[in-house]
N, C-alpha and C positions, 0 to 999 in steps of 0.2 A: 376581684369584682365581676369577671366575667364579661362577655360582649353585651348583653342586654343589660342596658343601665336606664331603662325607662322608669320614671317615677311619677306616680300621681299625686299631686299636691293639693291641698284645699287651705283656703284662708277663711276663717270664721269671722266675717264682718257683722258685728252685733251692736246693739243699742246697750251699752253697758249701764246698769242702775247703779247710781252712786251710793255706795256704802252698804248695798244689799248682796251680800255674798252668796246668799242662798239662791236667790233669784239668778245671779250671774253664773253660778255652778249650774243650775237647771239648763240655762241657755246653753252653755258649753256642752254640757251632756248630750243634749238634743242635736247639736250640731255634729258632734262625734258619732252618734247613731246614724245621722243622715250620711255621714262621710264613709261610715263602714259598710252602708248599703251601697256605696258607689265604689268600693275597694279602694278607698284612698290609703296612701302609704304613709304620708306626713300632713298633719293639720296644724295650723299656726293661728294663735289668737293674738288680739291687740295687747298693748301695754297696759299693765295694772287691770287686765280684764275681770280678775276676781274681786277686786275691791272696788274698782273706779279710781278714775285719776283726779277729779275735781273735789277732792276733800282736804279739810284742814289737817294739819299735822297729827293733832291728838287723836282725830278720828281714824287715821290711817295707822297710828300706832296701836289702837284697839283691834285692828283687823289684821295687822301684819302677823305672820307665822313663819316659824323656821323652816328649812329647806326640807326637814323630815316631818312636817307638821300635816295636819288633816287634809289640807288642800291638795299638797303633793301627793300624799298617799292615796287619795281618792283618784287623781290623774294616773298614778302608777296602776292601780287595779284597772282602770278604765282602759288604759293603753294595752294591758296585757290581754285583757278579755276580747279587745276589739282586733287586736294584732296590728296596731297602728302606733306610729310615732306621734306624740305631742309636744308642742311648744306653746307656753302659756304664761302671760305676765301676772305677777303678784307682788305685793309688800313683804319683803323678807326681813324677819327679825332675827337678831343674834343673841347671844348670851349676855350682852351689856344692854339693859333696859334703856330705851330711848334712841338706840343706834338701829338704823333701818336702812335698806336697800331697795331701790327699784329694780327688780329682778325679772328674769324669764327662765323658766325651767324647761329642760330639753329631757324628754323620757322616750326610751325606745320601745319597741313592740313587744319586748319581753317584760316591760314594766320597770325597767332599770333607770335611774338618773344617770345620763350621760353628758349632761351640760348644765351649768347654772350661772347665766351670765347676769352680771351687775352692771347697770347703765354707767357708762364711764363719763359721759358729758351732760350734766344736769343742765336743764333749760330754765332761766329765770329764777323763779321762787322755790323751784325744786330743790335747791341748794340749802333752803332752809328746812327741808323736810327729809332728805335722804343724803346718806353718805354716797361718795361716787366710787365706782368700782375703778379697777385698774389695768384691765386686760381684755381682749378681743379675742374670745375662744373660737376655736375650729375643731369641730368634733368628728372623729372618725366613726362612720356610719356604713351599713351595709350597701348604702348607694353611693358612697363617695364622702369626700370631706364636705362638711357643712358649716358654714359661719352663722353667727348671731349677733345682731345689733338691736339697739332699742332707740328707736325714735331719732332724737337730736343727734345721735351718733352718726347717722347716715348723711347729716348735713356737712359733715367734714370729708375731704377726700382720702385722708391717712387711714381711718378704720378698715374701710373696704379694701384698701390697697394692701395693708398689713395682713388681712384675712386671706386675700388672693395669694400673697407671698408665702403664706403658711399652707396653701394648697387647695383653699376653698374653691369649690365650682359652683356652688349655690349658697346664698346667703339669705336668711330670713331675718326681716325687720318688723319687730313688733312696735306699733306707734299708737300715739293719740295725736293726730294731726289736724290743725284747725283750717276753717274754710278761707280765712285770709291768706294762708300760706300754702293753698292748695297747688298753686303753680310750682312752688319749690318741692313739693311732695313728687310731682311728676318728673322734674328736671333730676332731683336727686337720685331717684331710683333707677332712671333710664340712664343718667350720666355714670353712676357708679358701675351699672351693669356693663356698659360699653367700655369705659376706661379700664376695666379689669376682665372684659371678655368672659363674663360669668352670669349666671342666673341671679336675679334679685327678686325677692317675693315679699311685698309689704303688706302687712294686715293692720287695718285702721277701724275704728268705730264709726257709727253714725249718730247723728244728733248731738245735742250738747256742744254746738258750733264746730263739730269734726265734719271733715270733708269726704269721708267714706272713700271710694275710689280704691279699695284694695287692689292689688295688681300683681301679676307675675310680668317680668321683662327679661326677654332672652339675651344671650351674650353678645347679640348684634345690636343691642339697644332698643328693639322693637318690643312693644307690648303684646303679649301673647293672650292675656285674658285681664278683664278689668270689671270691677264690681261697680254698681251705681253710687251715686253721690249721697243717696238718702235712705235707702232701705237695707234692711238686714238680709243678709244672704250668704250662702255657702259657695265660695267661688272655686271651683274645681278645674285644674289644667293638668294635662299630661305633658310632661317634658322628658328630653332624653339628654342625660348628662354627657353622653358621647359627643354632643353637638358643641361643647365647650372647646374640645380639642380640634373639632373640624374649623371652627371660627379662628381659634388661635393659629391654625395652619395658614389661613388665609390673611389674617392681620397680625404682624409679628411684634406686637407691643411688648411682650415679655422677652422676645429675643433682643429688642433693641433697648430695653430698660436698663439704665445703669444703676444698679443697686448701691454702688459706692457713693452715689450722690443723695441718697435717700437716708441722711442722718444728720443729726443736729451739728456735727463737725463740719459737714458740707454745706449747710445753711449758713454758719458763721463766717465762711469764706466769702459769702455775698453780701 
């Protein structure tokens, strides 16, 4: 990985147009162009940024695409042409009609798919629309190991800890987070960053009762950059992945963490 581990990341905080994949793709492409002008290394968009979140199951089914479908292919070409990593949410269809996942694709700067997370913890009525995933992926990248979470997954302490134990130093969370739950958004991102001494980056939409405030939090739990509550914007922030090691050298959570207590067998003892 070398000594220089500085990464310029961007969060595409956008007003997602419900059901209008053409317009949402246009917005994403525009933000990717803006990010390229600023030499961004990784850009992350919100949950279901391509389709919109607030749709009925049948509407989502019509817009869902396989992992090798047109949306992902377009993102792959874009990533390669701009020399940028892209994370973006979409409704993923599979070979069984009617089966669908709330997914995020992760594409590297060569245009290769390096990750595809399926949301593990479905919130509320999402369970009536989507199948749930079963893993918390950590991806080897040129910048180091990067984890992926989707919205409600970040409300539980275990997913972030699992990804940290897999070596993640930076975790991206694509979300659709509501205004009434805005306080939890702030606490969850900061708490998971601090408890695991790693960077957390959360990308959230605006409007449709969403609270915006996409943000990057450092491994010390401090907010490094934050977008507005109401406006579309490209939030850009430079981070140094080496800072994770520096913070962990000062705060010995992982030296003191007893991994043998982190299991269902251990839970059952209590």
